[in-house]
SERO-4910 file (N, C-alpha, C, O; in steps of 0.05 Angstrom, whole numbers):
BEGIN
 pado doro    nc1    nc2    nc3   cac1   cac2   cac3    cc1    cc2    cc3    oc1    oc2    oc3
  Unk    A    550   -835  -1924    570   -845  -1905    572   -828  -1880    584   -836  -1860
  Unk    A    560   -804  -1882    559   -787  -1858    586   -779  -1848    603   -770  -1863
  Unk    A    591   -784  -1821    615   -775  -1808    640   -790  -1816    662   -783  -1809
  Unk    A    636   -812  -1832    659   -827  -1840    667   -822  -1870    680   -838  -1882
  Unk    A    659   -799  -1879    668   -790  -1906    697   -779  -1903    701   -761  -1887
  Unk    A    716   -790  -1919    744   -782  -1917    751   -762  -1938    742   -765  -1961
  Unk    A    766   -742  -1931    777   -723  -1951    802   -735  -1962    822   -737  -1948
  Unk    A    801   -744  -1987    824   -758  -1999    845   -739  -2010    867   -747  -2017
  Unk    A    838   -713  -2012    856   -694  -2024    884   -693  -2011    904   -692  -2025
  Unk    A    886   -693  -1984    913   -690  -1972    931   -714  -1978    956   -711  -1975
  Unk    A    920   -736  -1987    936   -760  -1992    944   -762  -2022    960   -780  -2029
  Unk    A    933   -745  -2038    937   -746  -2067    962   -732  -2076    968   -710  -2067
  Unk    A    977   -745  -2094   1001   -734  -2106    997   -735  -2136    994   -757  -2147
  Unk    A    997   -713  -2150    992   -713  -2179   1014   -698  -2194   1009   -690  -2217
  Unk    A   1037   -694  -2182   1059   -680  -2196   1059   -650  -2193   1075   -637  -2205
  Unk    A   1040   -639  -2177   1038   -610  -2175   1052   -599  -2150   1052   -575  -2146
  Unk    A   1064   -616  -2134   1077   -607  -2109   1100   -626  -2103   1100   -649  -2110
  Unk    A   1120   -615  -2088   1143   -633  -2080   1133   -655  -2061   1113   -651  -2047
  Unk    A   1147   -677  -2061   1139   -700  -2045   1159   -704  -2023   1183   -709  -2028
  Unk    A   1150   -703  -1998   1167   -710  -1975   1150   -728  -1957   1130   -720  -1945
  Unk    A   1158   -753  -1955   1143   -773  -1940   1140   -765  -1910   1122   -773  -1896
  Unk    A   1159   -749  -1901   1158   -740  -1873   1134   -722  -1868   1126   -718  -1845
  Unk    A   1122   -712  -1889   1098   -695  -1886   1072   -712  -1882   1051   -701  -1876
  Unk    A   1074   -738  -1886   1051   -755  -1884   1052   -772  -1859   1071   -787  -1854
  Unk    A   1032   -770  -1842   1030   -785  -1817   1019   -813  -1823    996   -815  -1832
  Unk    A   1034   -834  -1819   1025   -861  -1825   1002   -871  -1807    990   -891  -1813
  Unk    A    997   -856  -1785    975   -864  -1767    952   -844  -1769    934   -844  -1752
  Unk    A    951   -828  -1790    930   -808  -1794    902   -821  -1795    899   -842  -1808
  Unk    A    882   -808  -1783    855   -818  -1785    835   -794  -1790    811   -799  -1790
  Unk    A    846   -770  -1794    829   -746  -1798    809   -742  -1776    787   -731  -1780
  Unk    A    816   -751  -1752    798   -747  -1729    775   -766  -1728    758   -764  -1709
  Unk    A    773   -785  -1747    752   -805  -1746    758   -827  -1726    781   -830  -1718
  Unk    A    738   -842  -1719    741   -864  -1700    734   -890  -1713    718   -891  -1732
  Unk    A    745   -911  -1702    740   -938  -1712    710   -945  -1712    700   -958  -1730
  Unk    A    696   -935  -1691    668   -941  -1689    653   -930  -1713    654   -906  -1719
  Unk    A    639   -947  -1727    624   -938  -1750    638   -942  -1776    626   -942  -1797
  Unk    A    665   -947  -1775    681   -950  -1799    673   -975  -1814    673   -976  -1839
  Unk    A    668   -997  -1799    661  -1022  -1811    635  -1019  -1827    632  -1030  -1849
  Unk    A    616  -1005  -1815    590  -1001  -1829    594   -984  -1855    583   -989  -1875
  Unk    A    611   -964  -1852    617   -947  -1875    631   -962  -1897    626   -959  -1921
  Unk    A    650   -980  -1889    664   -997  -1909    644  -1015  -1923    646  -1019  -1947
  Unk    A    625  -1026  -1908    604  -1043  -1919    588  -1029  -1940    581  -1040  -1961
  Unk    A    581  -1003  -1935    566   -988  -1955    583   -983  -1980    573   -985  -2002
  Unk    A    609   -979  -1976    626   -975  -2000    628  -1001  -2016    628  -1001  -2040
  Unk    A    629  -1024  -2001    631  -1050  -2015    605  -1055  -2031    607  -1066  -2053
  Unk    A    582  -1048  -2020    557  -1051  -2034    557  -1033  -2059    548  -1042  -2081
  Unk    A    567  -1009  -2056    568   -991  -2079    588  -1001  -2100    583  -1000  -2124
  Unk    A    610  -1012  -2091    630  -1024  -2110    618  -1047  -2126    623  -1049  -2150
  Unk    A    602  -1063  -2113    590  -1086  -2127    572  -1076  -2150    574  -1087  -2172
  Unk    A    556  -1056  -2145    539  -1045  -2166    554  -1032  -2188    548  -1035  -2212
  Unk    A    575  -1017  -2181    591  -1003  -2201    607  -1023  -2218    610  -1019  -2242
  Unk    A    617  -1044  -2205    632  -1064  -2220    613  -1078  -2240    622  -1084  -2262
  Unk    A    589  -1084  -2232    570  -1097  -2250    565  -1079  -2275    564  -1089  -2297
  Unk    A    563  -1053  -2271    559  -1035  -2293    584  -1034  -2311    582  -1034  -2335
  Unk    A    608  -1034  -2298    633  -1033  -2313    636  -1058  -2330    643  -1057  -2353
  Unk    A    629  -1082  -2318    631  -1107  -2333    611  -1108  -2356    618  -1117  -2378
  Unk    A    587  -1099  -2351    567  -1099  -2372    573  -1080  -2395    569  -1086  -2418
  Unk    A    583  -1056  -2388    589  -1036  -2408    612  -1045  -2426    610  -1041  -2451
  Unk    A    632  -1057  -2415    655  -1069  -2430    669  -1048  -2447    676  -1054  -2470
  Unk    A    673  -1024  -2436    688  -1003  -2451    712   -992  -2435    730   -981  -2447
  Unk    A    711   -995  -2409    732   -984  -2392    742  -1005  -2373    730  -1026  -2370
  Unk    A    765   -999  -2360    775  -1017  -2339    788  -1000  -2318    794   -976  -2322
  Unk    A    793  -1012  -2295    805   -998  -2272    828  -1014  -2261    825  -1038  -2257
  Unk    A    851  -1001  -2256    874  -1014  -2245    882  -1001  -2219    887   -977  -2218
  Unk    A    883  -1017  -2198    893  -1008  -2172    921  -1019  -2167    924  -1044  -2168
  Unk    A    940  -1002  -2163    968  -1010  -2158    974  -1007  -2128    970   -985  -2117
  Unk    A    983  -1028  -2115    990  -1027  -2087   1021  -1031  -2084   1031  -1051  -2093
  Unk    A   1034  -1011  -2072   1062  -1013  -2066   1066  -1008  -2036   1052   -991  -2024
  Unk    A   1085  -1021  -2024   1089  -1017  -1995   1114  -1031  -1986   1124  -1050  -1999
  Unk    A   1125  -1022  -1963   1145  -1037  -1949   1133  -1062  -1937   1108  -1064  -1934
  Unk    A   1149  -1082  -1931   1139  -1107  -1919   1125  -1101  -1893   1133  -1083  -1878
  Unk    A   1103  -1115  -1888   1086  -1114  -1865   1065  -1092  -1866   1050  -1088  -1846
  Unk    A   1064  -1077  -1888   1046  -1054  -1889   1017  -1063  -1892    998  -1048  -1888
  Unk    A   1013  -1088  -1900    985  -1099  -1902    973  -1100  -1929    949  -1096  -1932
  Unk    A    989  -1106  -1950    978  -1108  -1977    957  -1130  -1978    936  -1126  -1990
  Unk    A    964  -1153  -1968    945  -1176  -1970    919  -1171  -1955    898  -1177  -1965
  Unk    A    921  -1160  -1930    897  -1155  -1915    880  -1132  -1928    856  -1132  -1926
  Unk    A    894  -1114  -1941    879  -1093  -1955    863  -1105  -1978    839  -1098  -1981
  Unk    A    875  -1123  -1992    861  -1136  -2015    837  -1152  -2004    815  -1151  -2016
  Unk    A    841  -1167  -1982    819  -1183  -1971    795  -1165  -1962    772  -1171  -1967
  Unk    A    802  -1143  -1949    781  -1126  -1938    766  -1109  -1959    742  -1109  -1960
  Unk    A    782  -1096  -1976    770  -1077  -1994    756  -1091  -2018    735  -1082  -2027
  Unk    A    768  -1113  -2027    758  -1126  -2051    737  -1148  -2045    728  -1161  -2063
  Unk    A    730  -1152  -2020    712  -1173  -2013    684  -1169  -2024    669  -1188  -2027
  Unk    A    677  -1144  -2031    651  -1139  -2042    650  -1141  -2072    630  -1134  -2084
  Unk    A    672  -1149  -2085    673  -1149  -2114    670  -1177  -2124    681  -1196  -2113
  Unk    A    655  -1180  -2146    652  -1206  -2159    678  -1215  -2170    689  -1202  -2188
  Unk    A    689  -1238  -2161    715  -1248  -2171    715  -1251  -2202    737  -1250  -2214
  Unk    A    692  -1255  -2214    691  -1259  -2243    701  -1234  -2258    711  -1236  -2280
  Unk    A    698  -1211  -2245    706  -1186  -2259    730  -1173  -2247    735  -1150  -2251
  Unk    A    746  -1189  -2232    769  -1177  -2218    793  -1196  -2222    791  -1220  -2219
  Unk    A    816  -1184  -2228    840  -1200  -2232    862  -1188  -2214    867  -1164  -2215
  Unk    A    875  -1205  -2198    896  -1197  -2180    922  -1210  -2187    923  -1234  -2191
  Unk    A    943  -1194  -2190    970  -1204  -2197    990  -1195  -2177    989  -1172  -2167
  Unk    A   1009  -1212  -2170   1031  -1205  -2153   1057  -1207  -2169   1062  -1228  -2182
  Unk    A   1073  -1187  -2168   1098  -1186  -2183   1122  -1191  -2164   1127  -1175  -2146
  Unk    A   1136  -1213  -2169   1159  -1219  -2154   1184  -1216  -2172   1182  -1203  -2193
  Unk    A   1207  -1226  -2164   1231  -1224  -2180   1225  -1235  -2208   1214  -1257  -2210
  Unk    A   1233  -1221  -2230   1228  -1231  -2257   1242  -1257  -2262   1265  -1261  -2253
  Unk    A   1229  -1275  -2278   1242  -1300  -2286   1259  -1296  -2310   1261  -1274  -2321
  Unk    A   1271  -1317  -2320   1290  -1314  -2343   1276  -1305  -2368   1287  -1289  -2383
  Unk    A   1251  -1314  -2372   1236  -1305  -2396   1230  -1276  -2395   1232  -1261  -2415
  Unk    A   1223  -1266  -2371   1217  -1238  -2368   1242  -1221  -2369   1241  -1198  -2380
  Unk    A   1264  -1231  -2360   1289  -1215  -2361   1299  -1212  -2390   1314  -1194  -2396
  Unk    A   1290  -1229  -2408   1298  -1227  -2436   1282  -1206  -2451   1287  -1201  -2474
  Unk    A   1263  -1193  -2437   1247  -1173  -2450   1248  -1147  -2433   1260  -1146  -2412
  Unk    A   1235  -1126  -2444   1236  -1100  -2429   1220  -1103  -2403   1203  -1121  -2401
  Unk    A   1226  -1086  -2384   1215  -1090  -2357   1185  -1086  -2355   1173  -1095  -2336
  Unk    A   1173  -1074  -2375   1144  -1070  -2375   1128  -1092  -2389   1104  -1093  -2388
  Unk    A   1143  -1110  -2402   1129  -1131  -2417   1111  -1148  -2400   1088  -1153  -2407
  Unk    A   1121  -1158  -2377   1105  -1175  -2360   1082  -1160  -2347   1062  -1173  -2339
  Unk    A   1085  -1134  -2345   1064  -1118  -2333   1041  -1113  -2352   1018  -1115  -2345
  Unk    A   1049  -1106  -2377   1029  -1098  -2397   1009  -1121  -2402    985  -1116  -2406
  Unk    A   1019  -1146  -2403   1001  -1168  -2409    981  -1174  -2386    963  -1190  -2390
  Unk    A    986  -1162  -2363    968  -1166  -2340    950  -1143  -2334    936  -1143  -2314
  Unk    A    951  -1123  -2351    932  -1100  -2348    904  -1110  -2351    898  -1126  -2369
  Unk    A    885  -1101  -2334    858  -1111  -2336    845  -1105  -2363    847  -1083  -2373
  Unk    A    831  -1125  -2375    817  -1120  -2400    792  -1104  -2395    785  -1099  -2372
  Unk    A    780  -1095  -2416    756  -1078  -2414    735  -1092  -2397    730  -1116  -2400
  Unk    A    723  -1076  -2380    702  -1087  -2363    711  -1099  -2336    695  -1107  -2320
  Unk    A    737  -1099  -2332    749  -1112  -2308    762  -1092  -2290    770  -1070  -2298
  Unk    A    765  -1100  -2265    781  -1086  -2245    806  -1103  -2241    804  -1127  -2236
  Unk    A    830  -1091  -2243    855  -1105  -2238    869  -1094  -2213    866  -1070  -2207
  Unk    A    883  -1111  -2200    898  -1103  -2176    926  -1114  -2178    930  -1138  -2181
  Unk    A    946  -1097  -2176    974  -1105  -2175    984  -1104  -2146    985  -1083  -2134
  Unk    A    992  -1127  -2136   1004  -1129  -2109   1034  -1128  -2114   1047  -1148  -2119
  Unk    A   1045  -1104  -2112   1071  -1096  -2123   1068  -1094  -2153   1048  -1104  -2164
  Unk    A   1086  -1081  -2166   1081  -1074  -2194   1107  -1068  -2209   1129  -1075  -2201
  Unk    A   1103  -1053  -2231   1126  -1044  -2247   1143  -1025  -2231   1166  -1019  -2240
  Unk    A   1133  -1014  -2209   1149   -996  -2193   1172  -1010  -2178   1190   -996  -2168
  Unk    A   1171  -1036  -2176   1194  -1051  -2164   1219  -1044  -2180   1241  -1045  -2169
  Unk    A   1216  -1039  -2206   1240  -1034  -2223   1252  -1006  -2220   1272  -1000  -2233
  Unk    A   1239   -990  -2203   1252   -964  -2195   1254   -961  -2165   1261   -940  -2155
  Unk    A   1246   -982  -2150   1248   -982  -2121   1271  -1000  -2112   1293   -991  -2106
  Unk    A   1265  -1026  -2110   1286  -1045  -2101   1310  -1044  -2120   1333  -1047  -2111
  Unk    A   1305  -1040  -2145   1327  -1039  -2165   1345  -1015  -2159   1369  -1016  -2161
  Unk    A   1332   -992  -2152   1347   -968  -2146   1363   -972  -2120   1386   -965  -2118
  Unk    A   1350   -983  -2099   1362   -986  -2073   1387  -1003  -2075   1408   -998  -2062
  Unk    A   1386  -1025  -2091   1408  -1044  -2093   1428  -1037  -2115   1448  -1051  -2118
  Unk    A   1422  -1016  -2130   1440  -1008  -2151   1441  -1028  -2174   1462  -1031  -2187
  Unk    A   1419  -1042  -2180   1419  -1062  -2201   1415  -1049  -2229   1416  -1063  -2249
  Unk    A   1411  -1023  -2229   1409  -1009  -2255   1423   -982  -2251   1424   -971  -2229
  Unk    A   1435   -972  -2273   1449   -947  -2272   1430   -924  -2269   1407   -926  -2275
  Unk    A   1440   -901  -2259   1423   -877  -2257   1410   -869  -2284   1387   -860  -2285
  Unk    A   1425   -874  -2305   1414   -867  -2332   1391   -885  -2339   1371   -876  -2350
  Unk    A   1393   -911  -2333   1371   -930  -2338   1347   -923  -2321   1324   -924  -2331
  Unk    A   1351   -916  -2296   1329   -909  -2278   1314   -884  -2288   1290   -883  -2288
  Unk    A   1329   -865  -2298   1317   -841  -2309   1299   -848  -2333   1278   -837  -2336
  Unk    A   1309   -866  -2349   1294   -875  -2372   1268   -888  -2363   1247   -885  -2375
  Unk    A   1270   -904  -2342   1247   -919  -2333   1225   -901  -2322   1201   -907  -2326
  Unk    A   1232   -880  -2308   1211   -861  -2299   1195   -851  -2323   1171   -850  -2323
  Unk    A   1210   -843  -2344   1197   -832  -2368   1180   -854  -2381   1158   -849  -2391
  Unk    A   1191   -878  -2383   1177   -900  -2395   1152   -908  -2380   1131   -915  -2392
  Unk    A   1153   -907  -2353   1130   -913  -2337   1108   -893  -2342   1084   -900  -2345
  Unk    A   1115   -867  -2343   1095   -846  -2348   1082   -850  -2376   1058   -847  -2378
  Unk    A   1098   -857  -2395   1088   -861  -2422   1069   -886  -2423   1048   -885  -2435
  Unk    A   1077   -907  -2409   1061   -931  -2407   1034   -926  -2394   1013   -934  -2404
  Unk    A   1035   -911  -2372   1010   -905  -2358    992   -886  -2373    968   -888  -2372
  Unk    A   1004   -868  -2389    988   -851  -2406    975   -867  -2428    952   -861  -2435
  Unk    A    990   -886  -2438    978   -904  -2459    953   -918  -2447    933   -920  -2461
  Unk    A    955   -929  -2423    933   -942  -2411    909   -923  -2407    886   -930  -2413
  Unk    A    915   -899  -2398    894   -879  -2393    881   -872  -2420    856   -870  -2421
  Unk    A    897   -868  -2440    885   -860  -2467    868   -882  -2479    851   -876  -2495
  Unk    A    872   -907  -2470    857   -929  -2482    836   -940  -2463    826   -963  -2467
  Unk    A    829   -925  -2443    806   -932  -2426    811   -944  -2399    792   -954  -2387
  Unk    A    836   -945  -2390    842   -956  -2364    848   -934  -2344    867   -919  -2347
  Unk    A    832   -932  -2323    837   -912  -2302    856   -925  -2282    854   -949  -2277
  Unk    A    875   -909  -2271    895   -920  -2254    895   -905  -2227    894   -881  -2226
  Unk    A    894   -921  -2205    898   -911  -2178    922   -924  -2167    924   -948  -2165
  Unk    A    942   -908  -2158    967   -919  -2147    968   -912  -2118    966   -888  -2110
  Unk    A    972   -932  -2101    971   -929  -2072    998   -938  -2060   1006   -961  -2065
  Unk    A   1010   -921  -2044   1032   -929  -2027   1020   -931  -1999   1010   -912  -1988
  Unk    A   1022   -956  -1988   1013   -960  -1960   1036   -950  -1942   1057   -962  -1941
  Unk    A   1030   -929  -1928   1051   -915  -1913   1052   -924  -1884   1032   -922  -1869
  Unk    A   1075   -935  -1875   1080   -942  -1847   1106   -931  -1838   1123   -923  -1854
  Unk    A   1110   -931  -1812   1136   -922  -1801   1154   -946  -1797   1145   -969  -1797
  Unk    A   1180   -941  -1792   1199   -962  -1787   1193   -976  -1761   1196  -1000  -1758
  Unk    A   1183   -960  -1741   1176   -972  -1715   1152   -991  -1718   1151  -1012  -1705
  Unk    A   1133   -983  -1734   1110  -1000  -1738   1118  -1026  -1752   1108  -1047  -1745
  Unk    A   1136  -1024  -1771   1145  -1049  -1784   1158  -1068  -1764   1153  -1092  -1765
  Unk    A   1174  -1057  -1746   1187  -1073  -1726   1166  -1087  -1708   1169  -1111  -1702
  Unk    A   1145  -1073  -1701   1124  -1085  -1685   1111  -1108  -1699   1105  -1129  -1688
  Unk    A   1106  -1104  -1725   1093  -1125  -1741   1111  -1149  -1745   1102  -1172  -1745
  Unk    A   1137  -1145  -1749   1155  -1167  -1752   1157  -1183  -1726   1157  -1208  -1727
  Unk    A   1158  -1170  -1703   1158  -1184  -1678   1133  -1200  -1674   1133  -1222  -1663
  Unk    A   1111  -1189  -1683   1085  -1203  -1681   1085  -1229  -1697   1075  -1249  -1688
  Unk    A   1097  -1228  -1721   1098  -1252  -1737   1114  -1274  -1723   1107  -1297  -1725
  Unk    A   1135  -1267  -1709   1151  -1287  -1695   1137  -1298  -1671   1144  -1320  -1662
  Unk    A   1118  -1283  -1660   1104  -1293  -1636   1080  -1310  -1642   1070  -1324  -1625
  Unk    A   1071  -1310  -1667   1047  -1325  -1675   1054  -1347  -1694   1064  -1342  -1716
  Unk    A   1048  -1372  -1686   1053  -1395  -1704   1039  -1392  -1731   1050  -1402  -1751
  Unk    A   1016  -1380  -1732   1002  -1377  -1757   1013  -1355  -1775   1004  -1352  -1798
  Unk    A   1032  -1340  -1765   1045  -1319  -1781   1074  -1324  -1787   1087  -1309  -1801
  Unk    A   1085  -1346  -1777   1113  -1352  -1781   1120  -1355  -1811   1142  -1349  -1820
  Unk    A   1101  -1366  -1826   1106  -1370  -1855   1110  -1344  -1869   1121  -1343  -1891
  Unk    A   1101  -1322  -1858   1105  -1296  -1870   1132  -1283  -1864   1140  -1264  -1877
  Unk    A   1145  -1294  -1844   1171  -1282  -1836   1193  -1291  -1854   1197  -1315  -1858
  Unk    A   1208  -1272  -1865   1231  -1278  -1882   1255  -1264  -1870   1256  -1239  -1869
  Unk    A   1275  -1279  -1861   1299  -1266  -1850   1311  -1246  -1868   1324  -1227  -1859
  Unk    A   1308  -1250  -1894   1319  -1230  -1913   1306  -1203  -1911   1318  -1183  -1918
  Unk    A   1282  -1201  -1900   1269  -1176  -1896   1284  -1158  -1876   1283  -1133  -1878
  Unk    A   1299  -1170  -1858   1314  -1155  -1839   1337  -1139  -1852   1343  -1117  -1844
  Unk    A   1349  -1151  -1873   1369  -1137  -1888   1357  -1113  -1904   1369  -1092  -1906
  Unk    A   1334  -1118  -1915   1321  -1096  -1929   1313  -1074  -1910   1314  -1051  -1917
  Unk    A   1306  -1081  -1886   1298  -1062  -1865   1321  -1043  -1859   1317  -1019  -1853
  Unk    A   1346  -1053  -1860   1369  -1036  -1855   1372  -1014  -1876   1386   -995  -1872
  Unk    A   1359  -1018  -1899   1360   -998  -1920   1335   -980  -1920   1328   -968  -1941
  Unk    A   1322   -977  -1898   1297   -962  -1896   1300   -934  -1908   1283   -926  -1924
  Unk    A   1320   -920  -1900   1323   -892  -1910   1327   -892  -1941   1316   -874  -1954
  Unk    A   1341   -912  -1952   1345   -914  -1981   1318   -919  -1994   1312   -908  -2016
  Unk    A   1302   -936  -1982   1276   -942  -1994   1258   -917  -1993   1243   -911  -2013
  Unk    A   1258   -902  -1971   1242   -878  -1970   1250   -858  -1992   1233   -845  -2004
  Unk    A   1276   -856  -1996   1286   -838  -2017   1277   -848  -2045   1269   -832  -2062
  Unk    A   1278   -874  -2049   1269   -886  -2074   1239   -881  -2079   1230   -875  -2101
  Unk    A   1224   -884  -2057   1195   -879  -2059   1189   -850  -2066   1173   -844  -2083
  Unk    A   1203   -832  -2052   1198   -803  -2058   1205   -797  -2087   1190   -781  -2099
  Unk    A   1226   -808  -2097   1233   -804  -2125   1212   -814  -2144   1204   -800  -2162
  Unk    A   1202   -838  -2139   1182   -850  -2156   1155   -835  -2154   1142   -830  -2174
  Unk    A   1148   -827  -2130   1123   -811  -2126   1125   -785  -2140   1106   -775  -2152
  Unk    A   1148   -772  -2139   1152   -746  -2152   1152   -748  -2182   1140   -732  -2196
  Unk    A   1167   -768  -2192   1171   -770  -2221   1148   -783  -2236   1144   -778  -2260
  Unk    A   1132   -799  -2222   1112   -815  -2236   1084   -810  -2226   1067   -828  -2226
  Unk    A   1079   -786  -2216   1052   -778  -2209   1042   -757  -2229   1055   -737  -2233
  Unk    A   1019   -762  -2240   1007   -744  -2260    978   -741  -2254    966   -758  -2239
  Unk    A    965   -720  -2264    936   -717  -2259    919   -741  -2268    899   -747  -2256
  Unk    A    928   -755  -2289    913   -778  -2299    920   -804  -2286    905   -823  -2287
  Unk    A    943   -805  -2272    952   -829  -2258    965   -821  -2231    989   -823  -2228
  Unk    A    948   -810  -2213    959   -800  -2188    968   -822  -2168    959   -845  -2170
  Unk    A    985   -814  -2150    992   -831  -2127    976   -822  -2103    968   -799  -2101
  Unk    A    971   -840  -2085    959   -834  -2059    977   -846  -2038    982   -870  -2038
  Unk    A    986   -830  -2019   1002   -840  -1996    982   -845  -1974    973   -827  -1960
  Unk    A    975   -870  -1971    953   -878  -1953    964   -887  -1926    980   -905  -1924
  Unk    A    956   -873  -1905    965   -881  -1878    955   -909  -1872    931   -914  -1873
  Unk    A    973   -927  -1865    965   -955  -1863    968   -967  -1835    964   -991  -1831
  Unk    A    974   -951  -1815    978   -962  -1788    952   -966  -1773    950   -983  -1755
  Unk    A    931   -951  -1781    904   -956  -1771    889   -970  -1794    880   -957  -1813
  Unk    A    887   -996  -1792    878  -1011  -1816    849  -1005  -1824    842  -1006  -1847
  Unk    A    832   -999  -1804    804   -992  -1811    804   -966  -1828    787   -964  -1846
  Unk    A    821   -947  -1822    822   -922  -1838    833   -928  -1865    823   -918  -1885
  Unk    A    855   -944  -1867    867   -952  -1892    846   -964  -1911    843   -957  -1934
  Unk    A    831   -984  -1900    811   -998  -1916    789   -979  -1926    780   -981  -1949
  Unk    A    780   -962  -1908    758   -944  -1915    767   -924  -1936    752   -918  -1955
  Unk    A    792   -914  -1933    802   -895  -1952    805   -907  -1980    797   -895  -2000
  Unk    A    816   -931  -1982    820   -943  -2008    794   -951  -2021    790   -948  -2045
  Unk    A    775   -960  -2004    749   -967  -2016    735   -941  -2026    722   -942  -2047
  Unk    A    740   -919  -2013    728   -894  -2022    741   -885  -2048    728   -874  -2066
  Unk    A    767   -888  -2051    781   -882  -2075    770   -898  -2099    766   -887  -2121
  Unk    A    765   -923  -2094    753   -940  -2115    725   -931  -2123    719   -929  -2147
  Unk    A    709   -926  -2103    682   -917  -2108    682   -890  -2123    668   -887  -2143
  Unk    A    697   -871  -2113    698   -845  -2125    707   -846  -2154    696   -833  -2172
  Unk    A    727   -863  -2159    738   -865  -2187    718   -878  -2205    713   -869  -2227
  Unk    A    705   -899  -2196    685   -913  -2213    661   -895  -2218    649   -896  -2239
  Unk    A    653   -880  -2198    631   -862  -2202    638   -840  -2222    621   -832  -2238
  Unk    A    663   -831  -2222    672   -812  -2242    673   -825  -2270    667   -811  -2289
  Unk    A    681   -850  -2271    681   -864  -2297    652   -868  -2307    648   -868  -2332
  Unk    A    633   -871  -2289    605   -872  -2295    598   -893  -2316    586   -886  -2337
  Unk    A    605   -918  -2312    598   -939  -2332    568   -942  -2333    554   -939  -2313
  Unk    A    558   -949  -2356    529   -952  -2361    522   -979  -2371    537   -991  -2387
  Unk    A    499   -990  -2363    490  -1014  -2375    484  -1010  -2405    472   -990  -2412
  Unk    A    492  -1028  -2422    487  -1024  -2450    458  -1027  -2457    444  -1042  -2442
  Unk    A    448  -1015  -2478    420  -1018  -2485    415  -1047  -2495    434  -1060  -2505
  Unk    A    391  -1056  -2493    384  -1082  -2503    386  -1083  -2534    381  -1063  -2547
  Unk    A    395  -1106  -2544    398  -1109  -2573    372  -1120  -2586    372  -1130  -2608
  Unk    A    350  -1117  -2571    324  -1125  -2581    303  -1106  -2569    310  -1090  -2552
  Unk    A    280  -1107  -2579    258  -1090  -2568    244  -1105  -2545    231  -1124  -2550
  Unk    A    248  -1095  -2521    235  -1109  -2498    205  -1112  -2501    193  -1130  -2489
  Unk    A    193  -1094  -2516    164  -1096  -2520    155  -1121  -2534    133  -1131  -2532
  Unk    A    175  -1133  -2549    169  -1157  -2564    168  -1182  -2545    161  -1204  -2553
  Unk    A    177  -1178  -2521    179  -1200  -2502    167  -1193  -2475    181  -1191  -2455
  Unk    A    141  -1188  -2474    128  -1183  -2448    133  -1205  -2429    130  -1229  -2436
  Unk    A    140  -1199  -2404    146  -1221  -2385    124  -1242  -2382    130  -1266  -2379
  Unk    A     99  -1233  -2383     78  -1252  -2379     74  -1272  -2403     60  -1292  -2401
  Unk    A     88  -1265  -2425     86  -1282  -2449    105  -1306  -2448    103  -1325  -2464
  Unk    A    125  -1304  -2430    145  -1325  -2429    134  -1350  -2417    119  -1350  -2398
  Unk    A    141  -1373  -2429    132  -1399  -2420    155  -1417  -2415    151  -1440  -2407
***
């Protein structure tokens, strides 16, 4: 990848240091330029395709990418850009909205657990179980005691997934309040984006500071070496896409899935003998 190799370390949170979102620049690019980023992303997508094929064939491990963000941070465009090189047959994407009555009758992780990617697959959560310690915390829909329990339960849940073969990458798409305002105004100016505008988002925007506090708490309490968080600068979309694609490639290369051996002796079937 040459000059477009990103150092992911500064964005990683694994529970070993305090978390202050003010320390992370949402427009960070590590001095790289847009020129060449598309080509670098294409190389990552090619690598992802090959790694996913090995993962699917091996059928022993799985990978889960969790995306969390404030509105307008670009979750949907991230999915389109980064996952475009992946075979849909081996990828499952889920979006978590307000729980329905059936889900409310069960513990908060029930609906999440059944959507964890099976062996051989890559899963992507567009919002996730962290909604239950983010918006729930901001609106006071659960007591401080329940929230404390949930942080512990989330860590136990993610450790269970890790212990049983699922690697987890958790990404917060980091934007500023000013950037969000710019994107909201853009939606109102474009007829093809009006469907994305929700007046209710303006009320949530008034709680920006509360959300940042909730994110810091979740990042601090639920980041571990086996299930780290990454605070990904999302205001330069080319950098965001390149960084996340690199996280996926690096993780899959570390998982090192292998094609399984043939269940027959290839020598018994010389290609030229086939009719």
